[in-house]
N, C-alpha and C positions, 0 to 999 in steps of 0.2 A: 499595659505595656508587658507586664510580666507574662499575661495570657498570651499574648502574641509571640514572646520570646520562647515560651514552653511549646506552643504549637508549631514554630520553626524548628525548635530541636527536635521534636517529634517526627517531624517531615523529614529532616536529615537523616535521622537514624533509619526511618522508613526507606528512605531512597537508597542508601547504602546497601541496604539488604535485597533490594530488587535487581533481578536480570533485566538489562536494558540492552537488548540486541536491535539492530537494524535487520529485518528480515527483507532482504534484497528486494526491492519494489521493480526494478526493471530488467532481471535476468532475462524475462520473457521477450524483451526486445531485443537482446542479443540474438536470441533465436529467430526472431521475426527477421531481423536483418540478415543475420547469417543465412536463412532461408532462401535469400536471392541468389545464392550459390548453389541452390540444389542441383546436382547433376550425377547420374548414376549411383555411385555407391553412398555418397553423402546423402541423397535423397532418400535411400532406401534405410540408412542409418537413423536420420532425423524422424522419419515416420515411426519405427520401431521404438525409438526412446520416447517419443511424446505420446504413442499410444498407450504406454506404461503409465504415463502421469494422468492420463483421462480419469475424472471422477466426477459424475454427474451431481448437480446442486441440489437435486431433490424437486426442482420445480419443473412442472411438465411442459407448460407452454412458455417458460421464460418468465421475464418481469410482468406483473399485474399492472404496471405503469405502462405497458406497451399494448397499442392495439393488435400488432402483428409481431412475428419475430423479425430478428436483425440480420442482416448481411454486411458482415466488416468489410466485403470488398467494394461494397456501394453507399453503405450507412454510416454515420457517425455513431461511435459506441462508447461504452463506458466500462471500465475494469476495475474491480475492486481487489486491491492487494492485500492479503491477510498474513501476517507475520506470526508465528507461534513458535513457542519452545518445545521441540521433539527430542530434546537430547535424551542420553541414555539415563540419566538422572530421573527424569519425568517418566521415561518408559517403565522404569522400575516401580514407580509408583501406580501403574496402570491407569494413567490420566489420558484418556483417549480424547476428549475436549479440553484443551488447555484454555487459559486465558490467552486472548489475542494480546501480543505485544506491541504491534504495530498494525495500523491501518491506513492506506492510503486510496483514495479514490481519484481514478484517472479517467478521463474523458478525451477521446480522439476525434479531430475533426478530420474528413477525409479530404475535403477540398482544400484546406489550408496546409494539409500535412502536419498539423500541430497537435501537440499533447499540453492539458492541463492536470497538474498534481495537487491535489487537495490533502494535507496531512491532517488526520484526525487524532488529537490527545487522546490516550488510552485511558486517562482518567476522566473523560468527558461525561457529564452527567445527563443521560439522556433516556427517553423511554425506550425499554426494550419489549417487543410485542410476543417474545417468545416467554417473557417472565410477567408481562402484564404490568409492569411498574419500572420508576426510573431508578438506574443505577449507574455503574461505570459501564462505559461502551463496551470495554473488552470483557465483561460479563456474559455479553451475548454469545461469544464463541463457546464459551465453557456449558453455557444451558442448552444450546443447540447446534452447534458446528457452523459452519461457514453458511448455511442457510438461514440462521439466526442473525448473523452479522449482517449478510446482505439485506434482511428485512429491516433491522433496526436503521441501517443508512438509508434505505429507501423511505423509512418514515421520517427520519431527520431531515433529509433534504428534498423530498417529493421527486426525486430523479430516479429512473430506472436504471439498477445494476444489471448489466446485460452478461457479463462474464466475470468471474473470479480466478485468481491466482493465489494459491495458497503455500507459503515456503517456510522453512526453518532456516535456522542460523547456518547450518551447514553449507547450505547453497550459497549464502554471501562468502563465507571463507573461500570455498573452492571456486568460484568464478572468479574473485579478486586474483587470487593465485595462479589461476588458468590464464588471466590477462595479465601475467607477470606484474602485477601491482597497479595501482592508481595515483596519479599524483593530486594531492589536495591541500589545502591551506589549513595547517592547525591553528587554531585561533589562541591556544593557551597551553601552557605545561600540563601535563596530566599523568596520572598514575592509576591505571586501571586493571581489572581481573582479566584474564584470558577466557577462551569459551568452555575451558574446564574448571572455572571457578577458582583458580590460582591467584590471590590478591597480589595486587602491584606487579603482577607479571609484565605487563606492557607500561613501558616509559615513553612518553612523547615530548619532544620540545615545541615550542611556536615555530610557525613558519610553513613555507610551500615545501612539501617533500614526497617522495615516493611510500606509499604504504604498502605493505604486504595485506593478506586476509584477516590475519588476527589483529593488525595494527589499526587496519580500517574499522573492523568491528568495534573495537575499544572506542575509537572516536566517535562512531556512529551512537554508541549505546550510553556514554557517559552524560553526567546532566550535573554533577556534583558542583560545578560552579555556575550554573545558570539553571535552566528549566525546560519542561517538556517543549514548550514553543521554539525555543533556540535548538534544542536537540532535532526537533522536525525539520528545521531550516538545513542543519548540519546534513542530515540524511538526505535530503533533496540534492546539496551541493555534492555528496558522495555520489547519488546516482547519475548526476549527470557526467561526471568524471567517469564513471564506469562506461556509460554511453558513448562519450568521445573516444574513449580508449576501444571500445567494442567495434566501432566502423572503420578503424584503422585496417590497413592491408594485412599487417602481420597477423592480426587477429583472425581473419578469416581462414589463415593456414592452420588454426586449431579449432575449427567448427566442431568437430567430433568429441574433442573434450569439453568443450565448453557448454555443449548439449547435453553431455553425459552428467557432468556436475550440476546443471541445472535439474535435468531429469530425476535424478536420485533424490532430490529434495524438494521436489515440486507436486502438486496437484493442480488441476485445472479443469473446468467444463468445456474448453475451447478444444474441436477437433484440429487435426493437423491441416486440413484444408482452411479452416477459418484462420489458423496462426498464419498460414501463408499469405492471405489477405493483406496482411500488416506490412509486407515487403516494401511497398511503394513509400512508407513512412521513412524509410531508412536511406532510399535511393535518392531522395531530395537533395541530399548532402547534409548540412546542418540540421539536425533535428530541431525543431522549434518546441522546446520545452518551457512552459511557467510554471513557476511553484507557487501556491496559495497556503495560507495557513489561516486557522480560526483563532480569533480575540474571545477572551473571557476573562473570568476572575477566579481565585481561590473561594472554595466554599467548604467551610468545615460544619460538620453535623455529627453522624455517627462516625465519620471518618473523613477522609480528604477527597474533594471532587474538584473538578474543572468545570464551573459552570459557563457554558458557551453563552456568547452576546446574541439574542435573538435578531437584533439587526443586522449583525453581522453574518448569521447563518442564512437568513433572507438575502443579503447582498450576494454572498458566494452561490446561493442557490441559483440565483439569476444568471451570475456568470457562467456556471455550468451549464443550466439549460440552454444559454444563449449558443454556446460552444458545440451542444448536441443538437443543436437546430430545433428546440423544443419550446422556444419562446412563444412562437404563435400558435402553437398546439395548447399550449398553457393558457395563453389569453382566450383562445377559442371556447376551452372547455370552462373558463370562469364565466364567460359572457352567456354560454348555455346553460349554466347553473343558475346565473342570475334571470335569466328568461324564465327558467322552468319555476323559479321561486315568485316570481312576478305574477306568472300566470296562476299558480296556486292560490295567491293571496285575491286575484280577481275573481276567482270561483268561489 
């Protein structure tokens, strides 16, 4: 009992020291939806802003888990959203590859015009191919940037990651402010630091209310009264609130400012034409977004980890594969493998 109490105290102290940001997961959808109004100057400005955000992921032919390339205008695709801290404080330390503070794998189904969002806790204990051993999943980005994060997620779920969007916390604050705030339900009273690390700068009371960028960030990153899983759920609710606000008519009047806010704090391997392909997801009306989370247990060894439930990982894997239309392909591959093994034994 004493050991558990001590471990809990250590963890609480550790949590207080961590910078916990939500690195906006769906500003890209604001761009995708807004792209539906591309005309004249807006088209030209959007193309220029997004061109500056383009950065190759280092994979020549896309995911090794695909037989061929994908076209988001006709195919179901996946996007890995990677949140990192690229604040001035980190820049001063010359840390080019920071630990990732948020990872969400999104799958998009073209026929249903639906999106599934799977939050991956940053402390998840997984195998990182870049390092060759198991550690926290957020170490992948530190070891090898976005490409290492993509490879780790593909290794974990056996699902191709077609695209990535990498953002820092400035994008979150700027976009929420450009939206004139978002309305969310604050679950409990909280005191949290702001983006400049000023302690208790943000004070929120429980209840549904309109939050600005700094306030929304504080709600997204706090976990003093719960844990990473609940934090992930809050982030997903905030994302939905942003999407709801983004598809409003008033938002479309500020398209350029929104794109600029995102573009200045984002890198992606999607071209402008590929991003335009997602317009139809927003024109349906209410975007169908389902939030998913991973089950697991606390694991203490040399440090704290979150040990994922293998059964739950497999369950989420099948859900995402089905959403991507890969279930039949996966089954076919398994049958081919079984056939090859049977043939080898007979020989």
